[in-house]
C-alpha positions in Angstrom: -9.9 -65.4 69.8 -12.7 -66.2 67.4 -13.5 -63.5 64.9 -16.8 -61.6 65.5 -19.7 -62.1 63.2 -19.1 -60.3 59.9 -15.3 -60.5 60.2 -13.0 -62.5 58.0 -11.8 -65.7 59.5 -8.4 -66.5 58.1 -8.4 -69.8 60.0 -11.1 -71.1 57.7 -10.4 -69.5 54.3 -12.5 -70.1 51.2 -9.2 -70.9 49.4 -5.9 -72.0 50.9 -3.6 -69.1 51.8 0.2 -69.4 51.2 1.3 -68.0 54.6 -0.2 -67.8 58.0 -1.6 -64.5 59.3 1.1 -62.5 61.0 0.5 -60.0 63.8 -0.2 -56.3 63.3 2.4 -54.8 61.0 3.1 -51.1 60.6 4.7 -50.2 57.3 6.2 -46.9 58.2 8.0 -46.4 54.9 4.8 -47.3 52.9 2.9 -44.8 55.0 5.3 -42.2 54.1 4.9 -42.9 50.4 1.1 -42.9 50.6 1.1 -39.6 52.5 3.6 -37.9 50.1 2.3 -35.2 47.7 -0.8 -36.1 45.8 -0.2 -39.8 46.0 -3.4 -41.5 47.1 -4.6 -38.1 48.5 -8.1 -38.6 47.1 -8.2 -42.2 48.2 -7.3 -41.3 51.8 -9.9 -38.6 51.8 -12.5 -41.0 50.7 -11.4 -43.5 53.3 -11.7 -41.0 56.1 -15.1 -39.8 54.8 -17.2 -42.8 53.8 -20.1 -40.5 52.9 -18.2 -38.8 50.1 -20.5 -40.0 47.4 -23.8 -40.7 49.1 -25.8 -37.7 47.7 -27.5 -39.6 44.9 -28.4 -42.9 46.7 -32.1 -42.1 46.8 -32.5 -41.5 43.1 -31.1 -44.9 42.3 -33.3 -46.8 44.8 -36.2 -47.1 42.3 -37.6 -50.5 41.6 -37.0 -49.9 37.9 -33.2 -49.8 38.5 -31.1 -53.0 38.4 -27.4 -53.5 39.2 -24.5 -55.6 38.1 -20.9 -56.0 39.0 -17.9 -55.6 36.7 -14.8 -57.3 38.2 -11.5 -57.8 36.3 -7.8 -58.6 36.4 -7.6 -60.7 39.6 -4.1 -62.0 38.7 -4.2 -64.6 41.4 -0.7 -65.6 42.7 -0.7 -68.7 44.9 3.1 -68.2 45.4 2.6 -64.7 47.0 4.4 -64.6 50.3 3.6 -62.1 53.1 6.8 -60.4 54.2 8.6 -61.0 50.9 10.4 -58.4 48.9 9.0 -56.8 45.8 12.3 -57.6 44.0 11.3 -61.2 44.1 7.7 -60.3 42.8 6.6 -61.0 46.4 7.8 -64.7 46.2 10.7 -64.8 48.6 11.6 -63.3 52.0 15.0 -61.9 52.7 17.7 -62.8 52.7 17.8 -63.8 49.1 19.9 -62.6 46.1 19.5 -58.9 45.7 21.1 -56.3 43.5 24.4 -54.9 44.9 22.9 -51.4 45.3 19.8 -52.6 47.2 19.1 -50.5 50.2 16.3 -51.9 52.4 16.2 -48.7 54.5 15.1 -46.8 51.4 12.8 -49.4 49.9 9.4 -48.9 51.5 8.1 -51.8 49.5 10.7 -54.3 50.8 8.2 -56.3 52.9 4.8 -57.1 51.5 1.5 -57.1 53.3 -1.1 -59.7 54.0 -3.5 -58.3 51.3 -0.9 -57.2 48.8 0.9 -54.0 48.2 0.0 -51.1 45.9 2.3 -49.6 43.3 4.6 -52.6 43.1 5.2 -55.4 40.6 3.3 -58.1 42.7 0.1 -59.9 42.0 -2.9 -60.7 44.2 -2.4 -62.9 47.3 -5.0 -65.6 48.1 -5.9 -63.6 51.2 -7.1 -60.8 49.0 -9.1 -63.1 46.8 -10.7 -64.7 49.9 -11.6 -61.3 51.4 -13.0 -60.1 48.0 -15.1 -63.2 47.6 -16.5 -63.0 51.2 -17.2 -59.2 50.9 -19.1 -59.7 47.6 -21.1 -62.7 49.0 -22.2 -60.7 52.1 -22.7 -57.3 50.7 -23.6 -57.8 47.0 -24.9 -61.2 46.2 -28.5 -60.3 47.1 -28.4 -56.9 45.4 -27.1 -57.8 41.9 -28.7 -59.2 38.8 -25.5 -60.6 37.3 -21.7 -60.4 37.2 -19.3 -59.5 34.4 -15.7 -60.9 34.9 -13.3 -59.8 32.2 -10.3 -62.1 32.5 -6.7 -62.1 33.4 -6.9 -64.4 36.4 -3.5 -65.9 35.9 -0.5 -64.3 37.5 2.1 -62.4 35.5 5.3 -64.2 34.4 7.8 -61.8 35.9 9.8 -63.9 38.2 12.7 -65.7 36.4 13.1 -68.1 39.4 9.5 -69.2 39.2 8.5 -69.2 35.5 4.8 -69.3 34.9 3.4 -72.5 33.4 0.1 -73.3 31.6 -1.0 -75.4 34.6 -0.4 -72.4 36.9 -2.5 -70.2 34.6 -5.4 -72.6 34.9 -4.9 -72.9 38.6 -5.3 -69.1 38.9 -8.5 -69.4 36.9 -9.6 -72.3 39.2 -9.2 -70.1 42.3 -10.9 -67.0 40.7 -13.8 -69.1 39.4 -14.3 -70.8 42.8 -14.2 -67.4 44.6 -16.9 -65.9 42.3 -19.1 -69.1 42.3 -18.9 -69.1 46.1 -19.9 -65.5 46.3 -22.7 -65.6 43.7 -24.6 -68.9 43.8 -27.9 -67.7 42.4 -27.1 -65.1 39.7 -25.3 -65.5 36.4 -21.5 -64.9 36.2 -20.0 -64.3 32.7 -16.3 -65.2 32.5 -13.9 -63.9 29.8 -10.4 -64.8 28.5 -7.5 -62.4 29.1 -4.1 -62.1 27.6 -2.6 -63.6 30.8 -4.9 -66.6 30.6 -3.0 -68.0 27.7 0.5 -69.4 27.4 2.8 -67.9 26.3 1.6 -64.4 27.4 -0.4 -62.7 24.6 -0.1 -65.6 22.1 -3.1 -67.6 21.0 -3.2 -69.7 17.8 -6.2 -69.8 15.5 -9.2 -72.1 16.0 -8.3 -75.7 15.2 -4.7 -75.4 16.4 -4.0 -78.0 19.1 -2.7 -75.3 21.6 -5.9 -73.2 21.1 -8.1 -76.3 21.6 -6.2 -77.2 24.8 -6.5 -73.6 26.1 -10.3 -73.3 25.4 -11.1 -76.7 26.8 -9.0 -76.2 30.0 -10.6 -72.8 30.7 -14.1 -74.1 30.1 -13.5 -76.9 32.6 -12.0 -74.3 35.1 -15.0 -72.0 34.8 -17.6 -74.8 34.8 -20.6 -74.4 34.8 -20.3 -70.7 33.9 -20.3 -71.3 30.1 -23.8 -72.4 29.1 -24.1 -75.9 27.7 -25.4 -74.8 24.3 -22.4 -72.4 24.0 -19.7 -74.9 24.8 -19.1 -75.8 21.1 -18.7 -72.1 20.2 -16.3 -71.5 23.1 -14.2 -74.6 22.2 -14.0 -73.3 18.7 -13.1 -69.6 19.2 -13.0 -68.7 22.9 -16.2 -66.6 22.8 -19.8 -67.3 23.8 -23.2 -65.8 24.5 -25.1 -65.9 27.8 -28.6 -64.6 28.7 -28.1 -62.7 32.0 -31.4 -61.0 32.9 -35.0 -60.8 31.6 -36.7 -57.4 31.8 -39.5 -56.8 34.3 -42.9 -56.3 32.8 -42.0 -56.7 29.1 -40.6 -59.2 26.7 -36.9 -59.4 26.2 -33.8 -59.0 28.4 -30.0 -58.7 28.1 -27.7 -61.1 26.5 -24.0 -60.8 27.3 -21.4 -61.6 24.5 -18.1 -62.7 26.0 -15.5 -61.8 23.4 -12.0 -63.2 22.7 -10.1 -59.9 22.2 -6.8 -61.7 21.8 -7.7 -62.5 18.2 -7.8 -58.8 17.5 -4.8 -57.8 19.7 -1.7 -56.5 18.0 0.6 -58.3 20.5 -0.7 -61.7 19.4 1.8 -62.7 16.7 0.0 -66.0 16.0 -2.8 -64.5 14.0 -3.1 -61.6 11.6 -5.7 -58.9 10.9 -9.3 -59.2 9.9 -9.1 -59.0 6.1 -8.4 -62.6 5.2 -11.4 -64.8 4.6 -10.1 -67.4 7.1 -9.1 -64.8 9.7 -10.1 -65.8 13.2 -10.6 -62.2 14.0 -13.0 -61.8 11.1 -14.9 -65.0 12.1 -15.5 -63.5 15.6 -16.9 -60.3 14.0 -19.2 -62.5 11.9 -20.3 -64.3 15.1 -21.1 -61.0 16.8 -23.3 -60.1 13.8 -25.0 -63.5 14.0 -25.7 -63.0 17.7 -27.1 -59.5 17.1 -29.5 -60.9 14.6 -30.6 -63.6 17.1 -31.0 -60.8 19.7 -33.3 -59.0 17.3 -35.4 -62.1 16.8 -35.6 -62.6 20.6 -36.2 -58.9 21.5 -33.1 -58.9 23.5 -30.4 -56.2 24.1 -26.6 -56.8 24.1 -23.8 -56.2 26.6 -20.3 -56.8 25.0 -17.5 -57.8 27.4 -13.9 -58.4 26.6 -10.4 -58.0 28.1 -8.4 -55.7 25.8 -10.1 -52.3 25.1 -10.8 -51.7 21.4 -8.8 -48.8 20.1 -6.2 -48.0 17.4 -3.3 -48.8 19.7 -4.5 -52.2 20.9 -6.2 -53.7 17.9 -5.0 -54.3 14.4 -6.4 -51.6 12.1 -8.8 -53.9 10.1 -10.0 -55.5 13.4 -10.6 -52.2 15.1 -12.5 -50.7 12.2 -14.4 -54.0 11.7 -15.3 -54.1 15.4 -16.5 -50.4 15.3 -18.5 -51.1 12.2 -20.1 -54.2 13.6 -21.2 -52.9 17.0 -22.4 -49.5 15.9 -24.1 -50.1 12.6 -27.7 -51.0 11.6 -28.3 -54.8 11.7 -30.9 -56.2 9.3 -34.0 -57.7 10.9 -34.6 -61.5 10.6 -36.7 -61.0 7.4 -34.5 -59.0 5.1 -36.1 -56.5 2.8 -34.9 -56.1 -0.8 -32.0 -53.8 0.1 -30.8 -55.7 3.1 -31.2 -52.6 5.3 -33.1 -51.5 8.3 -33.5 -48.3 10.3 -33.6 -50.1 13.6 -30.5 -50.6 15.7 -29.7 -53.5 18.0 -29.3 -51.9 21.5 -25.7 -52.4 22.6 -26.2 -51.0 26.1 -22.6 -51.5 27.4 -19.1 -52.4 26.2 -17.0 -53.5 29.2 -13.3 -54.1 29.3 -10.3 -54.5 31.7 -6.6 -55.1 31.0 -5.3 -51.6 31.6 -5.9 -51.4 35.4 -7.4 -47.9 35.1 -10.8 -46.4 35.7 -11.8 -44.7 32.4 -14.1 -44.7 29.4 -13.7 -43.9 25.6 -15.7 -43.6 22.4 -15.7 -46.2 19.7 -17.2 -45.6 16.3 -16.9 -45.6 12.6 -15.1 -43.0 10.6 -16.7 -41.6 7.5 -14.3 -43.5 5.2 -15.5 -46.8 6.8 -19.2 -45.8 6.8 -19.1 -45.1 3.1 -16.5 -47.7 2.3 -15.2 -48.7 -1.1 -13.1 -51.5 0.4 -12.2 -54.2 -2.1 -13.9 -56.7 0.2 -17.2 -55.0 -0.8 -18.4 -57.5 -3.5 -20.6 -55.9 -6.1 -24.2 -57.0 -6.2 -27.1 -56.3 -8.6 -28.7 -54.2 -5.9 -26.5 -51.0 -5.6 -28.3 -50.0 -2.3 -26.9 -53.1 -0.5 -23.9 -51.7 1.4 -23.1 -54.9 3.3 -19.7 -56.5 3.1 -19.4 -59.9 1.7 -19.1 -61.6 5.1 -22.1 -59.6 6.4 -24.2 -61.0 3.6 -23.0 -64.5 4.4 -24.1 -64.1 8.0 -27.4 -62.6 7.2 -28.2 -65.2 4.5 -26.5 -68.1 6.3 -24.5 -68.9 3.2 -20.8 -69.5 2.3 -18.1 -70.0 4.9 -19.9 -68.2 7.7 -23.2 -69.9 6.9 -21.4 -73.2 7.4 -19.9 -72.0 10.8 -23.4 -71.0 11.9 -24.9 -74.4 11.0 -22.0 -76.6 12.3 -20.7 -74.6 15.3 -22.4 -71.4 16.4 -25.9 -73.0 16.5 -24.8 -76.5 17.4 -25.6 -78.1 20.7 -23.1 -80.2 22.7 -24.2 -83.6 21.1 -24.0 -82.2 17.6 -20.5 -80.8 18.3 -18.9 -84.2 18.5 -19.3 -84.7 14.8 -17.9 -81.3 13.8 -14.7 -81.5 11.7 -12.0 -79.3 13.1 -10.2 -77.0 10.6 -6.8 -77.9 9.5 -3.9 -76.4 11.3 -1.9 -73.9 9.1 0.9 -71.4 9.3 -1.0 -68.3 10.4 2.2 -66.3 10.0 1.5 -66.4 6.2 -2.0 -65.1 6.5 -3.0 -61.8 4.9 -2.3 -59.1 7.5 -2.4 -55.4 8.1 0.8 -53.3 7.7 3.1 -53.6 10.6 2.5 -50.8 13.1 4.7 -50.1 16.2 2.9 -50.7 19.5 3.8 -50.8 23.1 2.2 -52.4 26.2 3.1 -49.8 28.8 -0.4 -49.9 30.3 0.1 -53.7 30.9 3.6 -53.5 32.2 4.2 -53.6 35.9 7.1 -51.4 36.8 9.3 -52.5 39.7 9.6 -50.1 42.6 13.2 -49.7 43.4 13.1 -46.6 45.6 10.0 -45.6 47.4 10.9 -41.9 47.3 10.7 -41.9 43.6 7.2 -41.2 42.1 5.7 -44.0 40.1 6.1 -43.7 36.3 2.7 -44.1 34.8 1.7 -44.0 31.1 1.3 -40.3 30.9 0.2 -40.3 27.3 -2.8 -42.6 28.1 -5.2 -39.9 29.2 -3.8 -37.5 26.6 -4.7 -39.9 23.8 -8.2 -40.3 25.2 -8.6 -36.5 25.2 -7.5 -36.3 21.6 -10.0 -39.0 20.7 -12.7 -37.0 22.4 -11.7 -34.0 20.3 -11.8 -36.1 17.1 -15.3 -37.2 17.9 -16.6 -33.8 18.9 -15.1 -32.0 15.9 -17.7 -33.8 13.7 -20.8 -31.7 13.4 -23.0 -33.4 14.3 -21.1 -36.4 15.8 -21.4 -39.6 14.0 -24.7 -41.4 14.8 -22.7 -44.6 14.7 -21.0 -44.1 18.0 -20.6 -46.3 21.1 -18.9 -45.9 24.5 -16.5 -48.4 26.0 -15.6 -48.5 29.6 -12.5 -49.9 31.4 -13.0 -50.9 35.0 -10.2 -50.8 37.6 -8.7 -54.1 38.7 -8.5 -56.3 41.8 -4.7 -56.6 41.4 -3.1 -54.2 43.8 -1.1 -52.4 41.0 -2.9 -49.2 42.0 -5.5 -50.4 44.6 -8.0 -53.3 44.5 -11.2 -51.9 42.9 -14.4 -52.9 41.1 -17.4 -51.2 39.6 -21.2 -51.5 40.3 -23.3 -50.5 37.3 -26.9 -49.2 37.6 -29.2 -49.8 34.6 -32.9 -49.5 33.7 -34.4 -52.9 34.3 -38.1 -51.9 33.7 -39.8 -49.0 32.1 -40.8 -46.2 34.5 -44.3 -44.7 34.2 -44.6 -41.6 31.9 -43.4 -38.5 33.7 -41.2 -40.4 36.2 -37.4 -40.2 36.1 -35.8 -41.9 33.1 -39.2 -42.7 31.5 -37.8 -41.4 28.2 -34.9 -43.8 28.1 -35.1 -47.4 26.7 -35.0 -50.3 29.1 -31.5 -51.5 29.5 -29.9 -48.1 29.4 -26.9 -47.6 31.8 -27.7 -44.9 34.4 -24.7 -44.7 36.6 -21.8 -46.5 38.2 -20.0 -46.6 41.6 -16.3 -47.4 42.0 -15.4 -49.3 45.2 -11.9 -49.7 46.5 -10.0 -51.5 49.3 -7.4 -49.5 51.3 -5.1 -52.4 51.6 -2.4 -50.1 53.2 -4.6 -49.8 56.3 -6.2 -53.3 56.0 -2.7 -54.9 56.1 -2.2 -53.4 59.6 -5.4 -54.8 61.2 -5.5 -58.1 63.1 -9.3 -58.3 62.6 -11.0 -57.5 59.4 -14.7 -56.5 59.1 -15.3 -58.2 55.7 -18.5 -56.1 55.1 -16.5 -52.9 54.9 -13.4 -54.4 53.2 -14.4 -52.4 50.0 -15.9 -48.9 50.4 -17.3 -46.6 47.8 -14.8 -44.2 46.3 -17.1 -42.1 44.1 -20.3 -42.2 42.0 -19.9 -41.2 38.4 -22.9 -39.0 38.2 -22.1 -37.0 41.4 -18.5 -36.5 40.3 -19.2 -35.3 36.8 -22.8 -34.0 37.1 -24.5 -36.0 34.4 -28.0 -37.6 34.5 -27.3 -41.0 32.9 -24.8 -42.9 30.8 -26.4 -42.5 27.5 -24.4 -41.5 24.4 -25.8 -37.9 24.5 -24.8 -37.5 28.2 -21.2 -38.8 27.4 -21.0 -36.3 24.5 -22.0 -33.4 26.6 -19.6 -34.5 29.4 -16.7 -34.8 27.0 -17.3 -31.3 25.7 -17.2 -30.0 29.3 -14.1 -32.0 30.0 -12.2 -30.5 27.0 -13.2 -26.9 28.0 -12.2 -27.2 31.7 -8.6 -27.6 32.9 -9.7 -28.4 36.5 -12.1 -31.1 35.2 -9.3 -32.7 33.1 -7.1 -32.8 36.2 -9.8 -34.5 38.1 -10.3 -37.0 35.2 -6.7 -37.8 35.2 -6.6 -38.4 39.0 -9.6 -40.7 39.0 -8.3 -42.6 35.9 -5.4 -43.8 38.1 -7.6 -44.0 41.2 -5.8 -41.0 42.7 -2.2 -42.2 42.2 -1.4 -39.2 40.0 
C-alpha cells in the first residue's frame, strides 16, 4: 500500500538503506526498560502530551525573531542492520559469536529497531538519517534562516570485525551532507569537523602534514558546496573557515559563523601540543579567530562560534583553553588602532555552539583574573606600557610577523591565489613545546555496551557536578567577570540517549522602543526548543508520519522561567539553580534527556 501524503516512503529513500523494512515489531523487553523507574519518564510524558511546552509560542512569533537549527553527532552507520544484536554494534544478526554468558532472554537490546535503539553502543541507521532529513525538509526548511552542523558524522570504531577506515568516515560525511543539502536547498548550512571525522579517532596532525591535507581536502569535497569558495584555502590549511549566514533586517550587518577545528585544542589529540609555541596549530587558530573578529568589526557583523568539542578545562589543553577564553571574551581593537591598541567596544559573540558529549546543557566560559592581568612570558615588552596585547595579538592586529604572513598568504587568499602558497614543512610535532601532562578521560564520548537490560545505564555522574562547581566559581566573583561567555552543547542525532536537535530563536531585527526585547542588541539569543524522536515507539509503526517524527520536548524559557539567553539571564538562572535542590534535579534530568 502506498504511503499517505506526509508519510515516509521507505521504498524510495533519500539514501540507500541497509535492510528492508520489516513488519511491525514489538520490543517487550525494551518497553520494560523504558517504563522502569525514572528512565525516560519525562520523555514518555512529553510524548503523551505534545502540548507540554506550547505556552510561550505567541511571544516568539514576532517578525523580529529569527530561527536556526543546531544539529550534531549523526554518526552515520551504513553497516547498521535491523534485527542485529547490540553485542555486534548492530552489525550482525544472531546467530553469531557471543560471549559464553550471553542470555538473550535478559538482553532487551538483543534485537535492534528500524530507526536505531537508545541506550546502546550502536550508531545511526540510514533509515534514521532519511527520516530526519525528510522531517527537516517538510517542517523546518521554510522556517529557518540557517543551519549549524557540528560534526561527528562518521561512525564509531567499536566493532573489531568491521574496523572503520578513512573512506568509511568520508562516506558517513557524504551521507550526512547529502541529507542536509536535500533538506535545506535555499538556506546556508555550516559544517564542522569532529573527532570521529578523522582517522585515527581523535588524531589530527598539524597543517602541512600530508594526512592533515588529505583529511581537509576529502571533507571539503564531501561537504561541497557548503564551504564558501573564498574560504577553501583556509579550510585546506587548518580545517576551519568563516561563512556569512544571515543579514539583519532593516540595518547594516548580520551574523558570520566561524566553524572551528577543536581537535587542535583537544587533549586527546597526541599529534599536536598546546598553544604556547609560536608554530602551534592551536595558537594559529586563535590568531585566525582574532583576525575574523577584526574583519567582523569592519563589516558591522556579529559572530557565532561553532565547534565539536566543548571548551573547558577537561577537554582542552590548559594554554588552549585560556587562550580561547581570552580571545572570545576580550576587547578586540577596531580596524584603526589607537595609540594604546585598546578599545572599549566588544565584538558581539552571540552564541558558542558545540556537540560531542551527546547531552543537553550549557556552561560558562571566561577569563580568570590571572589571565586578564597576565604576566605571561609571551607578553613581549613594548614602549607603550598600556598595551596589554600578547605578541601574537599584535601580529594579527598589525598584520606583521608570522601571523601577518598567514593573513596575506592563506586567510585572505582566494582560490586562485592559493595554488601558489607554499605549504609548511612537516615536522615532528611530538617535540613541540607543550603544556604539562594532565590526566583526562573521555567518559562522555564513550559508548557503554548494554549487557543486561535490567541494569541501569552508567552515565558520567560527575559531568553535571563539575558544571555546578563551575557555576559556583563564576558566581563567587563579586561582581562576576565582565569577560564572560556562555557555551551550549546540543543533544545528538545518534540514538545513544534519544535522537534530538535544538531550534534557537534570536533577535533578527530591532523591535520598536517599548516592545518586547527592544533593549537587547540585534543578534541576541532569546530562547531554544529541544526536539526529540521517540524511536522506541516509531520502531513499532508500519507507517510513519514524517512531519511528527520529531516533537518538541521542552522550551528553555518555560522550563527555567527566564526572559532571554543573555549573559545576565544565565547568571540569574545559575544562582537560582545552585540554591534549589529540585531545580538541580530537573537540570540533571534534562541534561541527559530524561535518562537519569
